[in-house]
N, C-alpha and C positions, 0 to 999 in steps of 0.2 A: 450366324452370317447369312446374308441373303444371297442365295446361288441363282436365282432366277433373273438377276440383273447384272449387267456388265458394269465394270467401274465407271466407264463413261456415262452410262444412263443414270447411275446414281449421282455423279457429279453434275449432270444436267438438272437433276431434280432438287439440288440444293436450294434453299431460299436465298434470295439476294438480300444484301444488306437493307436495301430499301423496302422490301416486302416485310422483313422481320420488323423494321421500324413502324410499319403501319398496323402491325398486329394489335389486338386488344391488350395483351400484356404489356407491350412496350409502351402504349399510350398511358397506362397506369403508372409506369415506372417513370415516364417523362415528368410527371408532376412532381416526383420526389427528387429526382436527381439532375433534371434538365437535359436538353437536347444533345449538348456536346459530350457529356459524360455517357448518355445512352448510346450515342453512335460510336464511341469508342468501345463500349462493351459489345455491341452488336458486331463490330468487326472482329473482336477477339472470338466471340462465339462462332461465327461463320468459319473462321480459320481453323478453330479447333475441330469442328465437325468434318470439314474437307480433309484435314489430316487423318481423322478417324476412317473416313471412307477409303482414302488412299492406301492406308495401312491394313484395310480389311478388318477393322476392329469394330466397325459399326454393326450393331444387331438390330434388325427390324422386327417389330413385333408380328405375331401370327396374323395373317390375313392382310398385310400391308403389301397387297400385289398391285400391278398396274402403275402407270405413271402417276395417277392422282392419288392413289394409296400411299405410295412412296413419299410423293411430295408432302402430303398431309403429316406422315410420320416425322419426316425430316424438320418440318416447321414446329411440330410439338416438341421435339427434342431440342430444337434451338430456343424455343420459348422457356422450356424448363431450365436450360443451361444459363439463359440470360438472367432468370430470376436467382438461381444458385450463385451465380458469380456476383450479382448485386449484393445478396445477403452475406457472402463470404468477406466482401470488402467492407460492408457496414459493420460486421462483427469486429473489426480491428479497430473501430473508434470506441470512444468512451460512451458507455451506456450504464443505466441502473441495473443492479442485480439484487437479489435477496440473498443474504449471507446466512445460510443455515448450517454452517460448518460448526459454530460454536468457538471459532477463533476470533477473539475480540478485535485485536490489531492484525487483522489479516493483510500482510504487505502487498499481495497480488490484487486484493480487493480495495486498496486505498487506505490501509491502516485506519486510524481513528475516525470514527463517524462523527461529523460535526453536529453540535447541538443546534436547536432551532434558531436560537439567538445569533449564532455564528453564520447560519445561512442567511438570515435576514441582514446581517452586517454586510455580507457580500453583495447582496442585491443592491443595498444603499451605495456601496463603494463602486459598483459597476458603471455609474455614471460619473459625472463630475463631482469631485469630492475635495476635501481639505488635506490632500496627501502631503503637500509641501507648502501650505498656506495657513497664515495665523490671522484667525478672524479678528482677535483683539486688536492688532496692530495694523492690519491690512498688507503686511509685508511677508516676505517668504518665511516659512515655518521649517521645523525639523522633522524630516521623514520618519514616521514611526515614533513620534515623541511620546504619545500616550502609553503605547506598548513598552517602551523602555522605561517609563516611570513605573509602570505596574510591576515589571520584572524586579526593579530595585526595591519595591515595597515587599514583594513576595519573597524575595530571596535574602534580603539584607545586605545585598551588594551596593557598592558605591555608583556603579553605572553599568549600562547593558547595551547590547547591539544585537540586530537581527540580520541573518542572512538566509539563503533560500534552503539550506538543509545542513545536517550535523556534520557532513563530509566537508562542506564548504567552510563551516566554522572552524574545524580542525586544521584545514589548509590555511586560512587567514591567520590563525593564531601562530601556527608554525613558521609561516612566511614572514610574519611581522617580527617576531622575537628570536627565530633560531636559524634564519637563513645563513648559510656559509659557517654555521657553528655546529654545535653537537647537542642532541637531546637524549637524555638518559630515560630508558623505559624497561620495566620488567620484562623478561622473556615470556613469561606467562600471560602477558597482556597484548601479544601482538595478534590482535583479533581479525578474523575475516567475518563479515556479515553478509547479508543478502545482496545480489546484484554484483558479486565479485569485488565488493569493497574491502580492501585489505589496508590495514593501518601502516604497514611498511611502505606501501605505494605511495600513500598520502604524504608520508614523511619525506620520500625520495623526491616527489613533485615539488614539495615546498622549498626545497634546496638545503634542508638540514641533514646532518649526518647522524643516523640512528646508532646509539650505543646500547646494545643489549646487556642487561645484567641478571644475575641470579640463574635460576633453572626454571623449567616449565611449572613445577609445583611449589618451589621454595625460593623466596627472595628475601634477603635480610637488609636492614638499614645499612649494614657495613658494605654491602655490594654497590649501593648507590654512592657511598662516601668514596670508596676506592676508585670509582670511574669518573669522579669530578676532575676536570682539567681546566687549563686556561682557555680551551675552546668550548667548554660547556656553556650553553645558553639557557636551557630549560631542563627542569625535572618534570616528567610526564607520568600521570597515572591514568589508565584506560579502564573503564568499567567493562568487564567482560559480559555484555548484555546477553548473548544468546548461548552461553555455556558456563558451566561452573566446574572448577577443580576442587575435588573434596577428598578428604583423608589426611595424608601426610603433607600438610600444606602450611606455608608462613608467607606473610606479606606485611610490610610495615604499616602502621596507623597512618592516616592522612596527616595528622598533626605532627607525627615524627618527620615525615618528608617535608612538611612546611618549615620545621624548625632547621632541618638540615639545608635546605634550599636558601632560606633567608640568611643563615650564618655564612653561607658562601657567596651571598650577593646575587643569588639566582631567583628566578620565578618558578613557582610551582603552578603547572597546568593539569587540570583534570578534565578529561573527556568522560562525562558522566552518562552519555548515551540515552537512556530511557526518559529522563526528565521528569522525576518525581518532584512535585512541589509540596506534597503531603506524604506523610508516612504510611505506605501501603501494607504495613503489618495488620492494620485494622481490616484490611480485606484478604487477609491469609496469605499475603505475598511477601516473601523474604528476600533480602539481599539487594534491594534497589536503593541506591543512595538518594538522600534528600538533599536538594540543592542548597538549602539554607544551611544545613549541617556541614556541607563542604565549604561554604564560605566562612562559617564560624570556625572551622577547623584550620584555616589559614591559606586555603588555595587562593592564589592570586587571580587566576583566570579559570572559569568553569564554563564548558560548553555542553549542550544537551539538545534533544529532538523536541520539536513541537507536536509531531503526530503520533507519539507513542503514549506513554502513561499521562503525559500532560492533557491529552484529548483534544488537541487543536488540529490546525492545518500543518502541512509539511513546512518545517522551518528549522534553521539552526540558531540557537538561542546562546548568546555569549554574555556572562555576567562576570563581574570582578571589579578590581580596583580602577578608579577613574582614569589614573595616568594610562594604565594598560588599554583600556577601552578606547580612549581618545587616539592613542597611537595606532590602533587598528583601524579607527574611522578615517584616519588620514592617509592609510595605505590605499594607492590607486586600485588594488585588487578588491577592496571592498566594494567599489562602485559596480564591479563586474558580478558580485555575489549578493548585493542587497536584495531585500525582499520587495515584491511588488504590492500594489495597493490592496488586491483582494486577499492576499495572504495576511497583510497587516490588520485588515478589517476583521477577518475571522479570528485572528490571534488575540485582538483586542477584546472581542466579545467573549472569547474563552477565559482570558485572565480576569476580566471584570467578574466573572462567575466565582473565581477563586478569592477575590478580594470581598466579595459578598458571603464567603464561606459556604457557597453552594456547591453540590457535586455536579460535575460535568457528565455528559452521557456516557463516556468511557468507564467512569467510576461506577455508574449505575449498573452498567452491564456486568462489570466485574463483581459488584457486590450482590448481584442477584443469587438468592440461595437455591439449592436443588429442589427443595419443596416448593417454592414458588414456580419454577420451572416445570416441575412434575404436574402441578395442578393445571397449568396451562396446557401441558401436553394431553393430559386426560380429557380435557374439555374439548380440544381440537378432535381428538380420536372419537369421542362420543357423538360430536356433531357430524363427522364424516361418515361414521357407520349408520347413521339414520338415512344417509342419501346414496351411500355405495357399499357393495359388499365384496367385490372381486379382489381388491388389494387388502392385505393383512397388516394392519398397524398395531404395533405393541410397544410398551415402554420398557426401557432397560436402564439400568443405572450406568453412568459413564463419567467422562471427564471433558471439560472444556479447556481452552488454552487461552492465556493472555495474548501470546503471539508478538509479532514485530520485534523479535529479538529480546523480549523482556520476560522476566520471571520464568526461566526454563524449567526450574525445579519446583514451581508452585502451580500444580495443576488445580483446576477449580471443578469441585463435584458438581454434577449435573445429571439431568434425566433425559434420555434420548428417545426419540421416535424411531423405531425400526421398522422398515417398509419391506415386505416380500411380495411377490406376484409370480403365481405358477406359470404364467405365460412369458415372463421376461427375466432375463439375467439381471444381477445388481448393476452391471456396466450399462445395460440398455435402459434401466430406470434412471441412472444418473445422467446419461446422455439426453434422455426425453426431457427431464427436469431443467437440465442446462440449456436446452434449446427451446424453452418456453418463451412466450412473448416478453416477459420480463424474466430473464435467466434466474433459475434457483440453483445455487451452488451448495452441494451436499458433499457428504463423505462417505466412503465405503470402508468397512471394517470387518473382517471375518466374514466375508460374503454377505454383509448386510448392508443396505442403504440406511444412512443414519441422519436424522434431522436433529439439531440442537436449537431449541427456541430461545436460548440465551442471546444470540445474535440477530433474532427475528423480531422486528417491531411488532407490537399487537395489531397495528392497522395493516400489516402485511400477511397476517394469517388467513384473511379471506382469499387473498390472491394464491396463497400456498394451497389452500383447500380446493380451490377451482382447478389448480394444475392436477392434484391428485385425483380428483374427480375425472378429469379428462383422460388420465392414464387408465383409470379403472373402466371407463366406458369403451376403450379401444380394444 
């Protein structure tokens, strides 16, 4: 704390808002954020420094004596704080990152990365487009018609509908068919997933009464049969996406539930969650329901996500019997939940790839072998070692994750790059990489910073190496 100055003299030395706005730092920021926002930040900065001075918590650097020295010090502090405040607010906005965690469907980083075709489709749709316009007739068209047709072809369902996410899909289904009635669901399927989404909450919001049957680990067909009453509207099965119950377990087959529901004049609804349009067993992933198989097994309505295993944008996809789909389309709630043009454009491009029997980007990332990743890792390390020597980079065997609440029991073998630095802790390295010009998100395990190239595009490796070189040089 500066003892040679009184509080009043320090307050008199504070830079005015006007002088701060005329500084070189402020002039540079003005180009980026505009005069109005800059003035708001300047007022906030000067108020903060004034409070620091009043509370005697402002510390002057050695040599900051005399009015001019103190005034200069306070101005530099104000400029520094102005930049920090701008960066902290900018960081809350969407920005590109490099995902070096190895979690393919990283919920916090946007889940499935879109293919180039999907990105180009978004660009096309960002202007005027045929969202609800029929080129052939010149009249009004059906929103998302091509997407719905592709979903019908790919799942074997009679009809399809698209809303903005899977929770919205569940809400629409339950509100349409089970409001003021009862929905039977196994106690072991009352899931909670990321973002505090709980299936019982969605059911309560839809206006249906949830009837739990069975136990956490064992539910028999007879449990469902006993729960059916005059108030029952739906039999529901929920895919436990982000966890598995193993050991002494039992649950009816979907075909059995379909027979029971139909024999009692009820609909069978499956919330399939992850949205696998192909069998992921070929990618060493077990337990993910294939949507076509659910339709074949007799489910009347199936909902699933667009941004998980399907590899597209966030969306709630609903397929099933035509009569059921049309009832949901006519529900006023559908208009509030329907997908926008950018989502539909990316989804259409993604589904077109499935129609051509091509792998989408998500499948390529999941299918990548540990040998392939290991070769990339060694090449990167060799390139890095030729230019820098302070950081130590080594390869170790490890595991990637599918993520996004999918395949929790199917880790993916990988080769990791472990980073050590004699001058920095793992947390400091992680923070430096996270605050790089394009943030690099890594993970720390057993006091080592780990990079998994499974989720790093090859054209991102040069940027990663540049960041590591910068750390090594400091």
